MARBA-371875 format. One record per residue (C-alpha): residue number from 1; x, y, z. Coordinates in nm, 2 decimals, always signed. Example, Ala and Ser with C-alpha at 12.3 -4.5 7.8 and 13.67 -1.06 7.14 Angstrom:
residues 2
[1, [+1.23, -0.45, +0.78]]
[2, [+1.37, -0.11, +0.71]]
END
This chain:
residues 196
[1, [-0.27, -1.80, +0.78]]
[2, [-0.35, -1.70, +0.45]]
[3, [-0.40, -1.35, +0.26]]
[4, [-0.57, -1.29, -0.02]]
[5, [-0.36, -1.07, -0.26]]
[6, [-0.50, -0.88, -0.57]]
[7, [-0.15, -0.78, -0.65]]
[8, [+0.26, -0.81, -0.55]]
[9, [+0.53, -0.61, -0.72]]
[10, [+0.85, -0.67, -0.60]]
[11, [+1.08, -0.44, -0.67]]
[12, [+0.88, -0.07, -0.61]]
[13, [+1.00, +0.27, -0.59]]
[14, [+0.71, +0.50, -0.54]]
[15, [+0.50, +0.32, -0.23]]
[16, [+0.71, +0.45, +0.04]]
[17, [+1.10, +0.52, +0.14]]
[18, [+1.34, +0.32, -0.09]]
[19, [+1.33, +0.03, -0.24]]
[20, [+1.03, -0.16, -0.16]]
[21, [+0.82, -0.48, -0.17]]
[22, [+0.43, -0.37, -0.23]]
[23, [+0.13, -0.60, -0.12]]
[24, [-0.20, -0.53, -0.24]]
[25, [-0.42, -0.69, -0.09]]
[26, [-0.80, -0.77, -0.20]]
[27, [-1.14, -0.66, -0.02]]
[28, [-1.30, -0.35, +0.09]]
[29, [-1.61, -0.22, +0.28]]
[30, [-1.53, +0.13, +0.24]]
[31, [-1.62, +0.19, -0.11]]
[32, [-1.50, +0.56, -0.06]]
[33, [-1.58, +0.74, -0.42]]
[34, [-1.33, +0.85, -0.66]]
[35, [-1.11, +0.61, -0.61]]
[36, [-0.84, +0.43, -0.79]]
[37, [-0.83, +0.07, -0.73]]
[38, [-1.19, -0.04, -0.69]]
[39, [-1.05, -0.32, -0.85]]
[40, [-0.93, -0.45, -0.54]]
[41, [-1.30, -0.38, -0.36]]
[42, [-1.43, -0.74, -0.45]]
[43, [-1.38, -1.04, -0.16]]
[44, [-1.42, -1.30, -0.32]]
[45, [-1.13, -1.18, -0.60]]
[46, [-0.79, -1.19, -0.59]]
[47, [-0.54, -1.47, -0.50]]
[48, [-0.50, -1.68, -0.19]]
[49, [-0.14, -1.65, -0.04]]
[50, [-0.04, -1.85, +0.23]]
[51, [+0.18, -1.57, +0.46]]
[52, [+0.47, -1.82, +0.46]]
[53, [+0.53, -1.81, +0.11]]
[54, [+0.52, -1.44, +0.16]]
[55, [+0.77, -1.42, +0.42]]
[56, [+0.97, -1.58, +0.25]]
[57, [+0.98, -1.43, -0.08]]
[58, [+1.06, -1.11, +0.09]]
[59, [+1.35, -1.25, +0.26]]
[60, [+1.48, -1.38, -0.07]]
[61, [+1.49, -1.02, -0.20]]
[62, [+1.74, -0.79, -0.25]]
[63, [+1.82, -0.42, -0.19]]
[64, [+1.44, -0.35, -0.06]]
[65, [+1.47, -0.13, +0.27]]
[66, [+1.12, -0.23, +0.33]]
[67, [+0.76, -0.37, +0.25]]
[68, [+0.44, -0.17, +0.22]]
[69, [+0.06, -0.26, +0.22]]
[70, [-0.18, -0.11, +0.08]]
[71, [-0.54, -0.23, -0.11]]
[72, [-0.82, -0.31, -0.05]]
[73, [-0.78, -0.21, +0.32]]
[74, [-0.51, -0.40, +0.51]]
[75, [-0.70, -0.39, +0.80]]
[76, [-0.99, -0.65, +0.66]]
[77, [-0.71, -0.88, +0.69]]
[78, [-0.50, -0.77, +1.00]]
[79, [-0.40, -1.07, +1.18]]
[80, [-0.22, -1.22, +0.82]]
[81, [-0.03, -0.88, +0.77]]
[82, [+0.07, -0.86, +1.12]]
[83, [+0.22, -1.21, +1.11]]
[84, [+0.40, -1.09, +0.76]]
[85, [+0.52, -0.72, +0.96]]
[86, [+0.61, -0.92, +1.24]]
[87, [+0.84, -1.12, +1.03]]
[88, [+0.98, -0.83, +0.80]]
[89, [+1.03, -0.68, +1.11]]
[90, [+1.26, -0.97, +1.29]]
[91, [+1.48, -0.99, +0.98]]
[92, [+1.51, -0.53, +1.00]]
[93, [+1.30, -0.40, +0.69]]
[94, [+1.07, -0.18, +0.77]]
[95, [+0.63, -0.12, +0.74]]
[96, [+0.49, +0.11, +0.58]]
[97, [+0.07, +0.07, +0.56]]
[98, [-0.24, +0.25, +0.43]]
[99, [-0.57, +0.21, +0.60]]
[100, [-0.89, +0.41, +0.54]]
[101, [-0.96, +0.39, +0.83]]
[102, [-0.86, +0.60, +1.09]]
[103, [-0.60, +0.51, +1.42]]
[104, [-0.83, +0.60, +1.70]]
[105, [-1.07, +0.31, +1.59]]
[106, [-0.79, +0.06, +1.47]]
[107, [-0.63, +0.01, +1.86]]
[108, [-0.98, -0.03, +1.98]]
[109, [-0.97, -0.40, +1.80]]
[110, [-0.77, -0.65, +1.96]]
[111, [-0.71, -0.85, +1.56]]
[112, [-0.53, -0.52, +1.52]]
[113, [-0.28, -0.48, +1.76]]
[114, [+0.01, -0.69, +1.59]]
[115, [+0.00, -0.49, +1.25]]
[116, [-0.03, -0.17, +1.41]]
[117, [+0.26, -0.27, +1.69]]
[118, [+0.49, -0.40, +1.35]]
[119, [+0.43, -0.12, +1.13]]
[120, [+0.71, +0.22, +1.13]]
[121, [+0.45, +0.44, +0.87]]
[122, [+0.08, +0.47, +0.91]]
[123, [-0.12, +0.67, +0.68]]
[124, [-0.50, +0.66, +0.73]]
[125, [-0.77, +0.83, +0.64]]
[126, [-1.03, +0.79, +0.32]]
[127, [-0.99, +0.91, +0.05]]
[128, [-1.21, +1.21, +0.01]]
[129, [-1.26, +1.35, -0.34]]
[130, [-1.37, +1.65, -0.28]]
[131, [-0.98, +1.71, -0.06]]
[132, [-0.86, +1.53, -0.36]]
[133, [-0.41, +1.65, -0.27]]
[134, [-0.12, +1.49, -0.48]]
[135, [+0.13, +1.78, -0.33]]
[136, [+0.22, +1.54, -0.02]]
[137, [+0.39, +1.25, -0.05]]
[138, [+0.18, +0.89, -0.09]]
[139, [-0.13, +1.05, +0.00]]
[140, [-0.42, +1.17, -0.25]]
[141, [-0.68, +1.37, +0.00]]
[142, [-0.52, +1.65, +0.21]]
[143, [-0.73, +1.50, +0.52]]
[144, [-0.48, +1.17, +0.53]]
[145, [-0.30, +1.18, +0.81]]
[146, [+0.08, +1.04, +0.86]]
[147, [+0.21, +0.83, +1.17]]
[148, [+0.53, +0.81, +1.29]]
[149, [+0.48, +0.46, +1.49]]
[150, [+0.86, +0.34, +1.53]]
[151, [+1.17, +0.59, +1.48]]
[152, [+1.23, +0.43, +1.19]]
[153, [+1.10, +0.71, +0.95]]
[154, [+1.04, +1.05, +1.06]]
[155, [+0.89, +1.39, +0.93]]
[156, [+1.23, +1.45, +0.74]]
[157, [+1.14, +1.23, +0.45]]
[158, [+0.82, +1.38, +0.37]]
[159, [+1.06, +1.63, +0.23]]
[160, [+1.30, +1.31, +0.04]]
[161, [+1.05, +1.23, -0.16]]
[162, [+0.74, +1.34, -0.43]]
[163, [+0.45, +1.13, -0.58]]
[164, [+0.56, +0.96, -0.85]]
[165, [+0.36, +0.67, -1.05]]
[166, [+0.49, +0.33, -1.19]]
[167, [+0.42, +0.12, -1.52]]
[168, [+0.47, -0.16, -1.52]]
[169, [+0.38, -0.39, -1.80]]
[170, [+0.35, -0.81, -1.75]]
[171, [+0.48, -1.04, -1.96]]
[172, [+0.14, -1.08, -2.13]]
[173, [+0.12, -0.73, -2.17]]
[174, [-0.11, -0.68, -1.91]]
[175, [+0.00, -0.24, -1.76]]
[176, [-0.01, -0.20, -1.42]]
[177, [-0.02, +0.14, -1.29]]
[178, [+0.08, +0.22, -0.92]]
[179, [+0.23, +0.53, -0.71]]
[180, [+0.03, +0.80, -0.63]]
[181, [-0.08, +1.09, -0.88]]
[182, [-0.35, +1.16, -1.11]]
[183, [-0.42, +0.80, -1.27]]
[184, [-0.70, +0.93, -1.47]]
[185, [-0.48, +1.22, -1.62]]
[186, [-0.26, +0.99, -1.71]]
[187, [-0.43, +0.72, -1.87]]
[188, [-0.58, +1.00, -2.12]]
[189, [-0.23, +1.05, -2.21]]
[190, [-0.19, +0.73, -2.24]]
[191, [-0.48, +0.74, -2.51]]
[192, [-0.36, +1.02, -2.69]]
[193, [-0.02, +0.85, -2.76]]
[194, [-0.20, +0.55, -2.91]]
[195, [-0.39, +0.76, -3.10]]
[196, [-0.10, +0.96, -3.28]]
END
């Protein structure tokens, strides 16, 4: 099976509990106003990967607790992510997934079942610009909800983690910010720092 991907970070500490392998899928039809990831919206962008290649790469990683899916809209590629989630679950890794949809609707679609069954923690709800709230871990607006779909994680982790941002610089100098926070404010501070 194939997956269209915007970016992969093989080890991050800001996209869920502990150290995680993080996959940003490419493609989103929701187009939430104020979205910080508009570059993931186009359905013809990104890079195509075979899911088996991603699964093998995840298995080669040392020191990760689990995998996080975000984007883009993960449930627009639910079948491929469901295959990855099932495989990583089978080797004892956790699965954390974001969606701009609501679980009540997602449960009604057959294509989503494998991904939902193999997700330990789901954050649902679209980003709503008039409800911006960075006080809760991994959420950007107050309407977004946590769903603990297995016993792997529980509400205690919400007190353990705070929103953070990582700055990644590739070998060719491309800067990629990830995590949760006010990216516009961060970028302004970077610009001011370079001017001084």
